[in-house]
Backbone bond lengths (Angstrom), bond angles and torsions (degrees), N, CA, C in turn:
res aa  C-N    CA-C-N  psi(-1)  N-CA   C-N-CA  omega(-1)  CA-C   N-CA-C  phi
1 M - - - 1.401 - - 1.519 113.72 -
2 L 1.276 118.17 -76.31 1.475 124.83 170.17 1.474 113.98 -125.64
3 K 1.270 112.75 117.32 1.575 118.47 -178.95 1.432 108.55 -121.60
4 I 1.367 119.35 131.88 1.325 125.24 178.47 1.545 106.45 -122.65
5 K 1.412 114.81 130.46 1.488 118.46 -175.89 1.627 104.71 -136.19
6 N 1.387 108.96 131.64 1.500 119.40 171.20 1.588 108.14 46.42
7 L 1.319 117.94 52.99 1.365 126.62 -178.60 1.477 108.07 -86.14
8 H 1.337 117.62 125.97 1.359 127.69 175.35 1.606 108.28 -121.39
9 A 1.352 119.74 134.51 1.334 122.21 179.62 1.505 111.51 -133.01
10 Y 1.429 114.32 151.33 1.475 113.70 -168.88 1.479 108.71 -140.21
11 Y 1.282 119.88 142.05 1.472 128.16 162.45 1.463 107.73 -110.27
12 G 1.325 114.12 99.81 1.449 118.68 -172.71 1.515 109.92 57.10
13 P 1.404 115.47 -124.74 1.492 117.42 -178.91 1.551 112.67 -82.56
14 I 1.305 116.31 -4.88 1.471 115.13 -174.29 1.467 111.50 -91.61
15 E 1.271 119.06 130.90 1.456 127.92 -179.19 1.632 105.76 -88.35
16 A 1.281 111.68 105.66 1.562 113.33 178.78 1.504 111.88 -84.41
17 L 1.349 118.62 -37.27 1.469 122.90 -176.20 1.602 108.08 -120.36
18 K 1.351 117.34 129.79 1.405 114.46 -177.82 1.508 117.28 -129.74
19 G 1.411 107.25 77.46 1.470 122.07 174.57 1.551 109.40 86.24
20 I 1.343 114.17 53.90 1.550 119.77 176.22 1.525 112.95 -78.38
21 D 1.368 109.34 136.54 1.460 119.43 169.33 1.465 113.96 -119.66
22 V 1.294 122.76 122.00 1.452 129.48 -169.10 1.440 108.17 -144.85
23 E 1.371 120.19 137.25 1.437 121.82 169.11 1.585 110.96 -129.18
24 V 1.334 115.83 144.12 1.400 118.64 169.77 1.510 106.90 -126.68
25 N 1.327 118.02 121.13 1.399 122.46 -173.22 1.535 107.47 -96.82
26 D 1.358 114.78 167.33 1.555 123.63 175.39 1.566 111.70 -45.66
27 K 1.276 112.33 128.70 1.485 116.61 165.44 1.595 111.73 72.13
28 S 1.293 121.56 7.69 1.447 121.23 -176.19 1.505 112.20 -101.45
29 I 1.307 112.84 159.50 1.522 118.10 161.88 1.435 112.35 -109.37
30 V 1.346 117.85 122.57 1.463 125.64 179.92 1.521 107.14 -115.34
31 C 1.366 109.44 130.21 1.523 111.59 178.22 1.500 110.91 -120.99
32 L 1.280 110.50 151.74 1.544 122.28 -173.17 1.615 103.30 -120.35
33 I 1.271 113.77 115.00 1.413 114.08 175.37 1.523 113.64 -118.31
34 G 1.313 117.98 163.59 1.460 117.56 -177.98 1.588 106.16 162.90
35 S 1.313 116.41 170.04 1.416 119.17 179.43 1.500 114.52 -78.00
36 N 1.352 115.85 171.66 1.416 117.49 177.68 1.492 113.40 -58.50
37 G 1.317 118.29 138.43 1.529 115.55 -179.28 1.415 114.46 84.45
38 A 1.266 119.46 -1.28 1.522 121.38 -171.12 1.611 111.08 -79.72
39 G 1.278 117.90 -14.89 1.469 124.42 -179.58 1.426 116.16 107.61
40 K 1.274 123.20 15.38 1.554 130.16 177.84 1.440 112.45 -58.95
41 T 1.411 113.04 -58.54 1.471 119.60 -179.54 1.437 111.28 -64.80
42 S 1.372 117.44 -33.31 1.490 122.15 -176.49 1.490 108.97 -63.27
43 L 1.459 111.21 -40.74 1.527 111.47 176.03 1.426 117.70 -62.36
44 L 1.325 122.46 -35.80 1.512 127.55 175.04 1.505 109.76 -67.07
45 K 1.321 118.10 -45.11 1.507 123.34 -178.79 1.634 103.58 -63.06
46 S 1.291 119.92 -42.38 1.486 119.95 -175.65 1.523 108.48 -63.32
47 I 1.334 115.41 -46.02 1.633 115.11 178.47 1.398 104.13 -59.17
48 S 1.296 125.19 -43.49 1.468 120.33 -171.87 1.538 114.92 -83.76
49 G 1.326 116.25 7.24 1.408 122.85 175.83 1.473 120.09 77.88
50 M 1.297 118.23 26.30 1.404 129.61 -174.55 1.530 111.92 -99.25
51 T 1.312 119.99 -3.24 1.571 121.43 172.21 1.492 109.84 -124.18
52 H 1.304 115.95 167.92 1.446 122.88 162.98 1.612 106.50 -75.82
53 R 1.323 112.87 125.26 1.482 115.48 -177.14 1.500 111.16 -145.82
54 T 1.370 110.51 158.28 1.540 122.65 172.61 1.430 112.12 -134.60
55 G 1.271 115.66 161.26 1.397 120.65 -178.14 1.559 112.61 118.86
56 L 1.363 117.37 -148.87 1.484 120.91 175.43 1.594 112.51 -125.71
57 I 1.281 117.44 123.53 1.448 122.64 165.07 1.494 106.16 -122.76
58 E 1.282 108.06 101.82 1.587 120.08 -179.09 1.540 108.01 -97.19
59 F 1.408 115.20 125.42 1.426 115.53 176.49 1.613 104.36 -133.04
60 N 1.384 110.37 112.32 1.449 118.34 177.15 1.593 108.06 62.65
61 G 1.311 116.50 40.69 1.479 122.56 177.97 1.508 117.17 86.34
62 E 1.323 113.88 -11.73 1.553 114.84 -177.92 1.604 107.85 -105.89
63 N 1.369 108.89 136.16 1.469 116.23 178.50 1.590 106.45 -82.40
64 I 1.288 120.81 117.15 1.499 127.24 -171.60 1.579 106.56 -104.77
65 I 1.264 119.19 10.87 1.467 118.82 -169.62 1.572 110.12 -61.84
66 D 1.320 117.16 -31.25 1.458 121.68 175.14 1.553 117.64 -94.75
67 A 1.281 116.78 -4.71 1.421 123.67 -177.49 1.525 118.10 -66.24
68 K 1.189 120.61 146.99 1.590 125.05 178.18 1.535 107.23 -80.36
69 P 1.296 112.28 157.07 1.514 122.74 -177.61 1.514 106.13 -52.31
70 A 1.364 122.06 -45.46 1.405 123.05 -171.99 1.636 109.07 -62.87
71 H 1.289 113.85 -46.29 1.476 113.92 179.09 1.498 116.57 -65.85
72 I 1.297 115.33 -35.91 1.411 120.88 169.20 1.424 114.56 -56.29
73 A 1.267 120.07 -45.97 1.484 128.97 179.46 1.617 106.02 -63.00
74 K 1.240 114.85 -50.05 1.494 124.69 -179.18 1.569 111.70 -56.49
75 S 1.425 112.38 -35.62 1.421 117.22 -179.25 1.489 112.41 -76.38
76 G 1.424 115.15 -17.56 1.468 110.03 171.54 1.545 110.00 123.86
77 I 1.310 119.84 11.18 1.434 126.18 176.92 1.465 106.08 -99.48
78 L 1.242 124.26 113.56 1.404 128.04 -172.23 1.613 107.68 -122.63
79 H 1.256 110.39 129.72 1.553 119.45 -172.84 1.447 115.13 -112.03
80 V 1.174 119.61 123.33 1.521 124.56 175.02 1.570 104.81 -103.46
81 P 1.334 115.94 104.44 1.379 118.01 -171.18 1.503 115.60 -74.71
82 E 1.300 113.19 163.98 1.509 119.88 177.98 1.587 105.92 -67.91
83 G 1.342 117.21 135.70 1.431 122.08 -176.10 1.529 116.93 82.47
84 R 1.343 112.62 9.88 1.407 123.62 170.06 1.624 115.88 63.11
85 H 1.269 124.46 -44.17 1.425 127.33 170.13 1.531 113.13 54.12
86 V 1.296 115.10 38.25 1.464 116.40 169.34 1.562 112.91 -66.90
87 F 1.287 116.03 154.61 1.515 124.07 176.52 1.423 112.04 -74.30
88 P 1.437 118.46 102.58 1.528 112.67 -166.83 1.510 117.61 -72.14
89 G 1.379 115.38 -17.47 1.522 125.27 -174.70 1.598 105.27 -89.47
90 L 1.376 116.84 -8.63 1.468 115.77 176.79 1.414 117.64 -100.96
91 T 1.304 125.08 154.83 1.385 126.66 176.08 1.528 108.96 -67.10
92 V 1.397 114.55 168.14 1.446 118.06 170.01 1.426 114.85 -55.51
93 E 1.341 117.61 -44.09 1.541 123.43 179.90 1.479 110.20 -64.06
94 E 1.367 115.25 -42.24 1.482 116.31 -176.12 1.531 109.69 -69.58
95 N 1.391 115.88 -37.47 1.541 116.01 174.91 1.430 108.71 -57.26
96 L 1.366 123.29 -49.71 1.374 124.84 179.28 1.474 115.33 -53.96
97 E 1.442 113.22 -40.10 1.410 117.56 -176.82 1.575 115.09 -66.24
98 V 1.342 109.56 -28.06 1.521 120.35 174.95 1.544 107.85 -57.00
99 G 1.286 115.04 -37.27 1.546 121.34 -177.89 1.532 113.07 -60.75
100 C 1.279 114.13 -30.41 1.553 119.67 174.09 1.394 124.81 -75.85
101 I 1.372 115.31 -6.57 1.442 118.16 -168.74 1.527 116.82 -57.56
102 N 1.399 112.21 -37.26 1.384 120.23 -178.78 1.539 113.84 -54.43
103 W 1.350 117.50 -38.79 1.510 123.97 -178.50 1.423 114.41 -111.18
104 C 1.338 115.70 -21.87 1.534 118.78 -169.66 1.449 112.35 -105.80
105 G 1.382 120.68 -11.54 1.416 119.91 -169.01 1.532 113.16 73.49
106 F 1.266 117.40 -178.64 1.514 119.75 -173.83 1.474 116.76 -80.89
107 F 1.285 115.61 111.00 1.509 123.43 167.25 1.594 112.21 54.79
108 G 1.345 110.60 79.80 1.484 115.30 168.53 1.521 115.69 87.24
109 K 1.263 122.60 15.21 1.409 124.70 178.26 1.525 110.03 -70.90
110 R 1.289 117.95 -30.68 1.458 123.29 174.53 1.396 112.03 -131.48
111 D 1.262 120.34 163.93 1.387 128.19 -178.30 1.508 112.74 -68.37
112 N 1.210 121.28 124.75 1.484 123.49 -179.12 1.543 112.45 -133.70
113 K 1.365 113.28 18.78 1.545 117.03 -176.75 1.571 105.20 -64.90
114 E 1.170 124.91 -32.59 1.512 119.45 -170.48 1.491 107.20 -74.33
115 L 1.411 122.24 -29.31 1.390 123.80 175.68 1.458 111.17 -74.68
116 F 1.280 121.49 -39.15 1.311 124.98 179.76 1.530 108.40 -60.58
117 D 1.390 116.78 -47.08 1.456 123.73 177.29 1.603 108.71 -52.40
118 Y 1.298 111.05 -47.90 1.482 117.36 -174.31 1.576 111.34 -59.14
119 V 1.340 107.48 -52.85 1.543 113.69 -176.70 1.537 112.14 -63.34
120 Y 1.372 112.99 -40.44 1.548 115.29 179.70 1.564 110.41 -71.09
121 S 1.329 118.76 -22.41 1.451 116.52 175.71 1.420 109.32 -79.29
122 M 1.388 115.44 -35.80 1.588 117.71 176.62 1.506 111.30 -64.21
123 F 1.311 113.33 -38.99 1.503 121.92 -172.97 1.500 108.00 -125.96
124 P 1.388 120.94 79.63 1.512 118.54 -177.78 1.511 112.05 -59.88
125 R 1.267 120.68 -32.05 1.451 121.10 -177.73 1.590 112.08 -60.21
126 L 1.255 117.61 -31.25 1.429 120.13 177.59 1.456 109.90 -68.06
127 A 1.360 118.57 -39.36 1.471 120.98 179.22 1.639 107.37 -64.07
128 E 1.268 113.97 -40.46 1.453 114.39 175.28 1.479 115.39 -61.40
129 R 1.263 118.43 -31.02 1.434 122.38 -175.33 1.590 112.39 -112.52
130 K 1.347 117.04 23.77 1.414 118.18 -172.54 1.593 114.68 -65.41
131 D 1.248 120.84 -17.24 1.421 124.43 173.15 1.494 115.47 -91.29
132 Q 1.362 115.88 -9.82 1.510 117.08 -174.61 1.543 108.17 -78.94
133 L 1.351 116.98 155.04 1.503 121.51 171.48 1.469 109.60 -73.83
134 S 1.331 116.03 138.73 1.441 118.47 -167.08 1.507 112.64 -64.81
135 W 1.437 120.36 -24.53 1.412 122.79 172.08 1.457 120.33 -57.39
136 S 1.439 113.23 -21.40 1.502 117.14 -172.23 1.523 102.43 -91.32
137 L 1.344 127.43 -3.48 1.504 121.14 178.88 1.481 111.99 -74.90
138 S 1.254 115.05 162.03 1.474 125.83 171.43 1.585 104.89 -73.05
139 G 1.434 111.77 160.80 1.363 111.75 -179.62 1.601 114.04 -63.02
140 G 1.230 122.70 -35.25 1.404 122.83 178.35 1.586 110.97 -67.44
141 E 1.339 117.20 -36.25 1.525 119.59 172.17 1.538 112.62 -65.91
142 Q 1.367 118.06 -34.82 1.375 117.50 176.46 1.604 108.99 -68.47
143 Q 1.321 115.03 -39.42 1.444 112.09 -178.60 1.562 112.03 -64.75
144 M 1.424 113.29 -36.81 1.397 114.84 173.88 1.507 116.82 -62.57
145 L 1.344 112.37 -37.40 1.536 116.74 173.87 1.472 113.24 -64.60
146 A 1.384 119.47 -39.05 1.404 118.52 176.34 1.422 114.78 -64.80
147 I 1.373 120.28 -35.96 1.450 119.08 174.92 1.514 111.84 -73.05
148 G 1.374 115.38 -37.18 1.499 116.49 175.43 1.470 110.81 -59.05
149 R 1.331 119.31 -42.98 1.513 121.39 -178.80 1.523 106.95 -57.45
150 A 1.295 117.63 -45.49 1.484 117.12 -177.06 1.619 110.39 -66.01
151 L 1.395 115.83 -40.26 1.405 114.16 177.11 1.655 113.81 -64.78
152 M 1.245 112.61 -18.50 1.455 115.07 177.64 1.506 110.46 -70.30
153 G 1.359 119.02 -23.30 1.435 125.73 -176.24 1.593 111.20 -82.96
154 K 1.281 116.80 7.75 1.439 119.64 180.00 1.537 117.70 61.23
155 P 1.309 113.56 47.80 1.516 115.45 -171.24 1.463 115.31 -65.14
156 K 1.298 117.19 154.85 1.535 125.28 171.60 1.553 107.79 -106.09
157 V 1.280 118.68 -15.26 1.355 127.78 174.70 1.451 114.19 -158.30
158 L 1.307 118.54 133.55 1.395 123.32 -175.37 1.645 114.85 -102.78
159 L 1.233 117.56 128.51 1.460 117.34 174.19 1.561 109.73 -104.60
160 L 1.284 120.58 117.51 1.419 124.04 -178.97 1.636 108.56 -110.51
161 D 1.358 113.37 125.52 1.484 118.21 175.61 1.495 113.27 -111.14
162 E 1.216 116.95 107.03 1.435 128.78 174.51 1.564 107.44 59.15
163 P 1.296 121.19 60.87 1.545 119.90 -177.48 1.422 110.70 -64.34
164 S 1.331 121.54 -27.68 1.523 120.82 -177.12 1.455 116.19 -83.31
165 M 1.327 117.75 -7.52 1.475 123.55 -171.32 1.509 115.20 -46.23
166 G 1.199 123.99 123.57 1.443 127.78 172.78 1.537 116.11 66.87
167 L 1.375 115.81 19.10 1.396 119.23 179.21 1.507 115.24 -104.71
168 A 1.295 121.52 153.15 1.398 125.05 178.46 1.624 110.45 -70.84
169 P 1.351 117.79 151.72 1.365 119.38 -174.49 1.654 115.70 -58.24
170 M 1.293 113.76 -34.29 1.441 113.84 177.05 1.589 115.28 -68.74
171 V 1.401 110.55 -33.62 1.408 115.59 174.01 1.501 116.58 -71.71
172 I 1.339 114.86 -36.68 1.490 121.01 170.20 1.474 112.27 -55.10
173 E 1.348 122.23 -45.74 1.388 124.59 179.79 1.550 110.61 -65.24
174 E 1.196 115.25 -38.11 1.573 117.11 -179.03 1.498 106.51 -68.36
175 L 1.330 116.75 -42.69 1.424 120.94 -177.48 1.477 117.26 -66.09
176 F 1.293 115.16 -33.71 1.474 123.98 176.44 1.577 112.79 -72.17
177 E 1.372 111.79 -35.19 1.446 117.61 174.00 1.568 109.24 -63.37
178 K 1.294 118.46 -38.25 1.403 116.31 172.43 1.442 116.11 -70.24
179 I 1.337 124.56 -36.96 1.353 123.05 170.39 1.371 114.37 -53.33
180 V 1.341 119.49 -45.94 1.455 124.61 179.53 1.568 109.22 -65.65
181 E 1.307 124.21 -37.63 1.372 125.73 176.51 1.562 108.59 -64.77
182 I 1.278 116.63 -41.85 1.577 116.86 176.91 1.520 110.37 -58.59
183 N 1.389 112.68 -48.85 1.396 114.19 -179.59 1.533 115.75 -66.26
184 N 1.222 119.65 -33.28 1.539 125.19 174.40 1.531 110.65 -61.06
185 E 1.249 120.13 -18.66 1.496 125.76 177.32 1.548 108.98 -88.29
186 G 1.316 112.49 5.42 1.552 113.82 178.58 1.580 118.39 102.52
187 M 1.423 115.56 3.96 1.466 116.89 -176.85 1.530 110.34 -84.38
188 P 1.258 121.37 120.17 1.560 120.35 167.49 1.520 107.51 -69.33
189 I 1.345 117.13 145.09 1.443 123.62 -173.38 1.613 104.71 -137.68
190 L 1.229 118.34 129.94 1.411 129.91 163.83 1.516 110.09 -108.88
191 M 1.445 111.52 115.85 1.520 116.58 -170.41 1.424 111.81 -123.51
192 V 1.262 119.43 126.92 1.446 129.81 167.62 1.500 107.39 -91.51
193 E 1.390 121.48 127.22 1.407 124.13 -170.67 1.529 108.30 -155.85
194 Q 1.498 113.07 124.65 1.422 118.84 171.82 1.548 115.48 -66.26
195 N 1.373 114.41 -38.77 1.452 125.05 175.35 1.386 111.71 -68.30
196 A 1.365 115.80 73.43 1.418 124.50 -174.33 1.649 115.63 -52.51
197 R 1.301 111.28 -38.80 1.484 114.92 -173.65 1.463 108.77 -73.09
198 M 1.385 116.64 -40.04 1.503 116.37 175.90 1.420 115.75 -71.84
199 A 1.323 119.11 -36.07 1.482 121.96 175.44 1.747 109.93 -63.48
200 L 1.277 115.15 -38.99 1.424 114.59 -175.71 1.622 105.15 -75.76
201 S 1.240 119.38 -28.66 1.449 121.34 -177.37 1.502 109.32 -65.78
202 I 1.290 126.07 -23.53 1.486 122.56 -176.28 1.516 111.15 -116.54
203 S 1.357 116.45 -0.17 1.515 122.24 -178.77 1.410 113.61 -88.03
204 D 1.511 111.96 160.48 1.438 111.21 173.61 1.549 107.45 -102.30
205 Y 1.319 115.99 -32.09 1.427 118.35 177.96 1.573 110.89 -140.07
206 A 1.256 115.91 159.08 1.519 116.26 -170.53 1.565 102.99 -150.08
207 Y 1.451 102.69 154.11 1.408 114.96 176.77 1.537 105.63 -133.30
208 V 1.455 116.23 141.96 1.425 119.87 170.43 1.541 105.65 -108.00
209 I 1.264 109.86 133.94 1.392 120.88 -177.31 1.654 110.53 -118.41
210 N 1.391 108.93 130.78 1.467 112.87 -178.02 1.612 105.46 -144.88
211 Q 1.387 109.47 126.72 1.543 122.30 -178.43 1.423 109.23 49.99
212 G 1.298 118.21 45.68 1.446 121.16 171.50 1.476 119.47 84.17
213 K 1.403 117.17 1.74 1.475 124.06 177.88 1.467 112.95 -125.86
214 I 1.325 120.15 151.45 1.408 124.31 169.14 1.456 109.95 -74.79
215 E 1.387 107.66 126.28 1.465 117.24 -173.74 1.526 111.82 -103.49
216 I 1.361 112.70 -35.09 1.469 119.23 178.29 1.460 111.42 -144.41
217 E 1.324 126.51 150.83 1.410 124.03 175.01 1.543 103.36 -154.44
218 G 1.346 113.00 157.30 1.418 120.68 179.55 1.530 106.74 162.82
219 T 1.449 114.45 179.47 1.389 119.40 177.13 1.568 107.08 -58.73
220 A 1.315 112.68 155.72 1.490 115.93 176.80 1.502 113.21 -59.43
221 K 1.349 115.51 -36.47 1.427 118.71 178.75 1.439 114.28 -67.37
222 E 1.332 120.62 -36.64 1.445 124.45 175.39 1.525 111.51 -62.22
223 L 1.368 113.74 -43.94 1.454 117.78 -175.63 1.615 111.38 -68.85
224 M 1.415 110.71 -29.21 1.404 115.11 -177.94 1.581 112.37 -62.15
225 Y 1.339 114.21 -25.42 1.417 121.91 -179.55 1.503 116.70 -110.19
226 D 1.338 113.40 7.90 1.484 123.52 -179.88 1.531 104.26 -73.28
227 E 1.364 118.33 125.54 1.501 116.25 -179.31 1.510 114.29 -66.82
228 K 1.275 119.74 -32.36 1.459 122.78 174.85 1.599 112.42 -60.85
229 V 1.320 110.22 -42.84 1.438 112.95 -175.45 1.559 108.83 -80.26
230 I 1.279 117.61 -28.67 1.542 118.34 171.75 1.549 111.80 -65.89
231 N 1.306 114.33 -36.62 1.522 113.53 -176.85 1.476 112.80 -79.89
232 A 1.329 115.02 -32.74 1.465 119.56 -175.82 1.484 115.67 -84.41
233 Y 1.496 115.97 -30.63 1.454 116.28 -161.16 1.616 108.41 -135.35
234 L 1.284 119.88 -25.32 1.370 125.33 -173.17 1.499 116.95 -102.62
235 G 1.434 115.17 -42.32 1.336 117.32 -170.34 1.498 117.79 74.27
236 K 1.315 116.81 162.37 1.500 115.61 177.61 1.449 111.65 -78.31
237 K 1.271 119.14 138.53 1.473 123.30 177.65 1.649 105.76 -69.43
238 K 1.357 115.68 135.94 1.432 117.08 178.96 1.530 106.40 -80.01
């Protein structure tokens, strides 16, 4: 599905990723955990074509290391960025329609009712608020909108960057249930997440990144009981 080999990423002279190897297989959830500045977001940005990078990023047999972001999105890699980045002056429904542009053209050139129905069934609160401007939504609703917008693009793999950021615990639990539900329908997911315990609890495989390098990898269950991961990211359960 998605195979990354010896990936290096740069912001000008600064090397953010230093030979990363990561794989996301069909129907799996893979999480990436690490401290702030470790390179988690840089990895997702590199996959999406938003950094200067070298190495191999193979998606369904095609090396997309030199591809532009629009081509990568059209190929089926859809990125839900850190901080959500919904369009505040557009309604919920207009934000969702933006997600269709790669395959549907601008605003209603092809029928997208089936996708609207799917997103609204996945996130009923978006249906209730479809005519509201997105700036007026709660943080959790904006995160649902950002994920819904990506789903409107007909993804073959979802990249989620810090989906729980700034959300209340009850909202995080509900959101992660939705992420699992999306995955259960066959969607592979690569997720960056600061809430390491929650991320590992729903993932199949996990990587720990530190200073631009993969430090530990294994099944999520293995990492949940790894002493280094517990001490650095999980803490002892009370």
